[in-house]
C-alpha positions as CSV (number, residue, x, y, z in Angstrom):
1,X,90.5,108.6,93.8
2,X,89.8,105.8,91.1
3,X,86.7,103.7,92.0
4,X,88.6,100.5,92.3
5,X,87.8,97.9,94.9
6,X,90.6,97.3,97.4
7,X,90.6,96.7,101.1
8,X,94.3,97.2,101.5
9,X,95.4,100.6,102.7
10,X,98.9,100.1,101.0
11,X,97.0,99.8,97.6
12,X,94.6,102.8,98.4
13,X,97.9,104.9,98.8
14,X,99.4,103.5,95.7
15,X,96.4,104.3,93.7
16,X,96.3,107.8,95.0
17,X,100.0,108.5,94.2
18,X,99.5,106.9,90.7
19,X,97.0,109.5,89.9
20,X,98.7,112.4,91.6
21,X,102.2,111.9,90.3
22,X,103.0,115.7,90.5
23,X,102.2,116.0,94.2
24,X,104.6,115.4,96.9
25,X,103.7,112.6,99.3
26,X,100.6,112.6,101.0
27,X,100.4,114.8,104.1
28,X,99.4,113.1,107.4
29,X,100.5,109.6,106.1
30,X,103.6,107.9,107.4
31,X,105.1,104.9,105.7
32,X,107.7,102.7,107.5
33,X,109.2,99.6,105.8
34,X,110.8,96.5,107.6
35,X,112.0,93.0,106.6
36,X,112.3,89.8,108.2
37,X,114.5,87.9,105.8
38,X,112.0,87.4,102.9
39,X,109.1,88.7,104.7
40,X,108.2,92.3,104.0
41,X,106.4,94.4,106.4
42,X,105.0,97.9,105.7
43,X,103.3,99.9,108.3
44,X,101.1,103.0,107.1
45,X,100.2,105.4,109.7
46,X,97.1,107.6,108.7
47,X,97.5,110.6,111.0
48,X,95.3,113.0,109.7
49,X,91.8,113.6,108.3
50,X,93.2,114.9,105.3
51,X,95.3,111.9,104.6
52,X,92.2,109.7,105.6
53,X,90.0,111.4,103.1
54,X,92.5,111.2,100.2
55,X,92.9,107.5,100.5
56,X,89.5,106.6,101.7
57,X,90.5,104.9,104.9
58,X,90.0,105.9,108.5
59,X,92.8,107.2,110.7
60,X,94.9,104.6,112.4
61,X,97.8,102.0,112.0
62,X,97.6,99.5,109.2
63,X,100.4,97.0,109.1
64,X,100.8,94.9,105.7
65,X,102.8,91.6,105.6
66,X,103.9,90.5,102.4
67,X,104.3,86.7,102.5
68,X,107.1,84.7,100.5
69,X,105.6,82.0,98.2
70,X,104.9,78.7,100.1
71,X,103.0,75.5,99.6
72,X,100.7,73.9,102.1
73,X,103.6,71.5,103.1
74,X,106.2,74.3,103.7
75,X,105.6,74.3,107.5
76,X,108.8,76.3,108.4
77,X,107.8,79.3,106.2
78,X,104.3,79.1,107.5
79,X,105.7,79.3,111.1
80,X,108.0,82.1,110.4
81,X,104.9,84.2,108.9
82,X,102.9,83.2,112.2
83,X,105.7,84.6,114.3
84,X,105.5,88.0,112.4
85,X,102.0,88.1,112.9
86,X,102.3,87.4,116.5
87,X,105.0,90.2,116.7
88,X,102.7,92.8,115.1
89,X,99.9,91.9,117.4
90,X,101.9,92.2,120.6
91,X,102.6,95.7,119.5
92,X,98.8,96.5,119.2
93,X,97.7,94.5,122.2
94,X,98.0,96.9,125.2
95,X,96.0,95.1,127.9
96,X,97.1,92.9,130.6
97,X,97.1,89.1,130.4
98,X,94.3,88.5,132.7
99,X,92.0,90.7,130.3
100,X,89.6,89.0,128.1
101,X,89.8,88.9,124.2
102,X,86.9,88.2,121.8
103,X,87.9,86.6,118.5
104,X,85.4,87.3,115.7
105,X,85.6,84.9,112.5
106,X,83.8,87.1,109.9
107,X,82.6,85.8,106.6
108,X,80.5,82.8,105.1
109,X,81.8,79.3,106.0
110,X,79.8,77.9,103.0
111,X,81.5,80.1,100.6
112,X,85.4,79.1,100.4
113,X,87.1,82.5,99.6
114,X,84.9,83.9,102.4
115,X,85.5,81.4,104.9
116,X,88.7,82.7,106.3
117,X,87.2,84.1,109.4
118,X,85.4,81.1,110.6
119,X,88.4,78.8,109.6
120,X,90.7,80.9,111.9
121,X,88.3,80.8,114.8
122,X,88.3,76.9,114.7
123,X,92.0,77.0,115.5
124,X,91.9,79.5,118.3
125,X,93.0,78.4,121.7
126,X,89.7,79.0,123.5
127,X,90.1,79.5,127.4
128,X,87.4,81.7,128.8
129,X,85.2,78.9,130.1
130,X,88.1,77.0,131.5
131,X,89.3,79.8,133.7
132,X,85.8,79.2,135.4
133,X,85.3,75.5,135.2
134,X,88.9,74.3,135.9
135,X,90.5,77.1,137.7
136,X,93.1,74.7,139.5
137,X,94.2,73.2,136.2
138,X,94.4,76.6,134.1
139,X,97.5,78.6,135.0
140,X,96.9,82.3,136.0
141,X,99.0,83.4,133.0
142,X,96.6,81.9,130.5
143,X,94.5,84.7,129.1
144,X,90.7,84.3,128.9
145,X,89.9,84.1,125.2
146,X,86.4,83.4,123.6
147,X,85.1,83.5,120.0
148,X,82.0,83.8,117.9
149,X,81.1,83.1,114.1
150,X,78.3,85.6,113.4
151,X,77.6,84.5,109.9
152,X,76.4,87.0,107.2
153,X,73.4,89.1,106.8
154,X,72.0,86.8,104.1
155,X,72.2,83.8,106.3
156,X,70.9,85.4,109.7
157,X,68.9,88.3,108.7
158,X,70.7,90.3,111.3
159,X,73.5,92.7,110.7
160,X,76.8,91.2,111.7
161,X,77.9,94.4,113.8
162,X,74.5,94.0,115.7
163,X,75.4,90.4,116.6
164,X,78.8,91.4,117.6
165,X,77.5,94.2,119.7
166,X,75.2,91.9,121.6
167,X,77.9,89.5,122.5
168,X,80.3,92.5,123.4
169,X,77.6,94.0,125.7
170,X,77.1,90.5,127.5
171,X,80.5,89.3,128.2
172,X,82.4,92.8,128.1
173,X,85.7,91.8,126.6
174,X,88.6,94.1,126.8
175,X,89.6,93.7,123.1
176,X,87.9,92.3,120.0
177,X,89.9,90.8,117.1
178,X,88.1,90.3,113.9
179,X,89.3,88.2,111.0
180,X,87.9,88.7,107.6
181,X,88.4,87.8,103.8
182,X,89.3,91.0,101.8
183,X,89.4,92.3,98.3
184,X,92.6,93.3,96.5
185,X,93.4,95.8,93.6
186,X,96.5,93.8,92.2
187,X,96.3,90.1,91.4
188,X,99.8,89.5,92.9
189,X,98.6,90.6,96.4
190,X,95.7,87.8,96.3
191,X,96.4,85.5,99.2
192,X,99.8,86.9,99.6
193,X,99.2,89.5,102.0
194,X,98.1,90.1,105.4
195,X,96.9,93.3,106.6
196,X,96.5,94.1,110.5
197,X,94.8,97.4,111.5
198,X,93.6,99.0,114.6
199,X,90.6,100.9,113.1
200,X,88.1,98.0,112.8
201,X,86.5,96.7,109.7
202,X,83.5,97.2,107.5
203,X,82.5,93.6,106.5
204,X,81.9,93.0,102.8
205,X,83.3,96.5,101.7
206,X,85.9,95.2,99.2
207,X,83.2,93.3,97.1
208,X,80.6,96.2,97.3
209,X,78.4,94.9,100.2
210,X,79.1,97.7,102.8
211,X,77.8,96.8,106.3
212,X,77.8,98.8,109.6
213,X,81.3,99.1,110.9
214,X,82.8,97.0,113.4
215,X,84.9,99.4,115.4
216,X,85.7,101.0,118.8
217,X,83.0,103.9,118.2
218,X,80.2,101.1,117.5
219,X,81.2,98.5,120.0
220,X,82.8,100.7,122.9
221,X,85.9,98.5,122.8
222,X,89.1,98.5,120.8
223,X,88.9,96.4,117.6
224,X,91.9,94.9,115.6
225,X,91.2,93.6,112.3
226,X,93.2,91.0,110.3
227,X,92.4,90.3,106.8
228,X,93.8,88.6,103.7
229,X,92.7,89.5,100.1
230,X,91.3,86.3,98.7
231,X,89.4,87.8,95.7
232,X,89.9,90.5,93.0
233,X,87.4,92.3,90.8
234,X,87.1,90.8,87.3
235,X,86.9,94.4,86.0
236,X,90.4,95.1,87.7
237,X,91.9,92.1,85.8
238,X,90.2,93.1,82.5
239,X,91.4,96.6,82.9
240,X,95.1,95.6,83.8
241,X,95.2,93.0,80.9
242,X,94.1,95.6,78.4
243,X,96.7,98.1,79.6
244,X,99.4,95.3,79.2
245,X,98.2,94.6,75.6
246,X,98.2,98.1,74.6
247,X,101.7,98.8,76.1
248,X,102.9,95.7,74.0
249,X,101.3,96.9,70.9
250,X,102.8,100.4,71.4
251,X,106.2,99.0,71.8
252,X,106.2,96.5,69.1
253,X,103.9,97.7,66.5
254,X,105.1,100.0,63.7
255,X,101.5,100.8,62.4
256,X,98.8,102.4,64.4
257,X,100.8,103.6,67.2
258,X,98.9,106.9,67.7
259,X,95.7,104.8,67.9
260,X,97.1,102.8,70.5
261,X,98.5,105.6,72.5
262,X,95.0,107.2,72.3
263,X,93.7,104.1,74.0
264,X,96.2,104.3,76.6
265,X,95.2,107.9,77.3
266,X,91.7,107.2,78.0
267,X,90.3,108.1,81.4
268,X,90.7,105.3,83.8
269,X,87.5,105.7,85.3
270,X,85.7,105.9,82.1
271,X,87.4,102.6,80.8
272,X,86.6,100.9,84.1
273,X,82.8,101.7,83.8
274,X,83.0,100.6,80.1
275,X,84.4,97.2,81.1
276,X,81.9,97.0,83.9
277,X,79.2,97.6,81.6
278,X,80.3,95.0,79.1
279,X,80.8,92.4,81.5
280,X,77.4,93.3,83.4
281,X,75.6,93.0,80.1
282,X,76.9,89.6,79.3
283,X,76.6,88.2,82.8
284,X,73.9,90.3,84.5
285,X,76.1,90.6,87.7
286,X,79.4,91.5,89.1
287,X,82.3,89.2,88.8
288,X,84.7,88.3,91.4
289,X,87.5,86.2,90.8
290,X,89.6,83.7,93.2
291,X,92.4,81.2,92.6
292,X,91.4,77.7,91.5
293,X,93.1,76.2,94.6
294,X,91.4,78.4,97.2
295,X,90.5,75.6,99.5
296,X,94.1,74.6,100.2
297,X,95.0,78.2,100.4
298,X,92.4,79.1,102.9
299,X,93.2,76.2,105.1
300,X,97.0,77.3,105.0
301,X,96.3,81.0,105.8
302,X,93.9,80.3,108.8
303,X,96.7,78.2,110.3
304,X,99.2,81.0,109.8
305,X,96.7,83.6,111.3
306,X,95.3,81.4,114.1
307,X,98.9,80.4,115.2
308,X,99.9,84.1,115.3
309,X,96.9,85.0,117.3
310,X,97.5,82.2,119.8
311,X,101.0,83.1,120.3
312,X,100.3,86.8,120.8
313,X,97.5,86.1,123.1
314,X,99.4,83.5,125.2
315,X,102.9,85.1,125.4
316,X,103.8,82.6,128.3
317,X,103.2,79.5,126.2
318,X,105.2,78.3,123.2
319,X,103.9,76.9,120.1
320,X,104.4,73.3,121.1
321,X,102.4,73.9,124.4
322,X,99.5,75.6,122.3
323,X,99.4,72.7,120.0
324,X,99.3,70.2,122.8
325,X,96.4,72.3,124.4
326,X,94.5,72.3,121.0
327,X,94.8,68.5,120.7
C-alpha cells in the first residue's frame, strides 16, 4: 500500500484497488452505497483481518457521508446532513435511553483546522448533571450526556487516551463518541466528507502524529468516532499536480512524448519520497494544507455534527426542543 496520509477508509480502499488493478475486489470487505437525494452514503465493512491488513484499517464498520456543496447560510442543506448523521448514529448506538454517553472533543482548539472536536462539544446538549440536580424538571426520556475536551499532548503533557481513560473509569459511561479532524488523500474530500466508524480512533494519525488508540480495547467501553478531513498533505497535492501536468503534456505534445510517459511510469512511492525530500529541504518541515476559509467551514461543520449527535442521543426530542434547551 502506498504511504499516503489518509484517515478515510474509503480512500484507503481506493488506493489499494488503484495499485492492484488486476486483483478482484478485496476479500473480507463489503461496500454498500446509498443516497439521500444529493447526499451519498457509503458503508465499508471490514470483516476479516486480511482485509484490514490490506487497507491498513481495523476491522469494523465505516460509514462515509459525501456532503453536497453548501454555504454557511444554507441552513436547509446543513439540517439535511445533520439528519443523515443522526440516522447513521442511531444504527450504531445500541444502548438504552437511560444509559450515559460521553462526548469527547479531540484536537487543539487554538489551531482552527484541528478545532472541530472542541467546537462540536460546545454545541452538545449536556444533561448528565441536570438529571441529578433537577430530577423533577428533566424528563426520564432525556439521556444523560456529558463531555470533555482533553486537549493535545503538546498542551497538557498527558496522552489524550490516558485523560479519556481516567474520565471513563470515574464516570463509567456506556458509550463514548469521539469527534476529531482528519486528513484526506484527495483534495475534493477536504471539508466535504464525514466519516463515522465503530472502531475508535488514533488521534493525529493522519498528520503523522500517531498517539495511543482510543478504542474499546483500551477504554473498556464501545467507542464511535466521527471525523471530517480538514487538511491534506502538501506532498499529495504536489504529486497529483505533477500527474495532471504530465497527462496534459502526453495528450497535447507532439515532441518528447516518450519522456513524459517515462515520468508517468515512475514508481509512485519513489516520486512521493522525492517530492517530500524537496519540500523538506526548502522548508525543513512537513507541509499540511487547509482551505483559506477554514474558520467559517469549521463553524458550519461543528453545527452539522453536533445537531446530528443531539438528535441521535435524544430521539424523543425534536430539533426545535433541542435548540430551545441549548438557549
